[in-house]
C-alpha angles and dihedrals in degrees: 000000000000127000096261095048091050092048092051093047092050091047089055091048089052090052090052091050091050090052091052090049090052091051096047101041097077090047091072087087113080095227091056092044092054091049094049122100120256091248092055091047090052091051093050101040113113092351125165097182096136093054092047092047092051095051094044090049092053093052093042092055092045097047103038104027099029089231116162118236092246090062094046098056144343106210129187117261092258094048106059118143122258107263094202092054091048091052092046092052092046093049091047092053093044090052090056092057118097094194131063114252116215130179097235124165 
C-alpha cells in the first residue's frame, strides 16, 4: 500500500470512529440508554472509541502532516496519551507501507 492510499484509509477509519462516538455519547444518560435499540446498545457497550480516536489522531498528524505533538494538543498532567499505544499504532501503519518514508526537504 502506498503512502496516499494508507492516508486515505486511515482518514476514513477516523471518520467511522467519529460517527460511533457521536452515536454513543448521548447514551451515557440512563434515559437515552433505555430508549436505544439493542443494536445501538451493543455497539456502545464497553467502548473506548474516544481514547482510540485521540491516539490515532496524534499519530496521524505526526506521520502524515509532520506536526509536532505540542501543536496537536496540550493535555493536563494527568491526561497524557499512552506512549505504548502510540508506538503500536505507528508501527502497525508503517508496516502496511510498501514504500520508504523519508523526511526530505
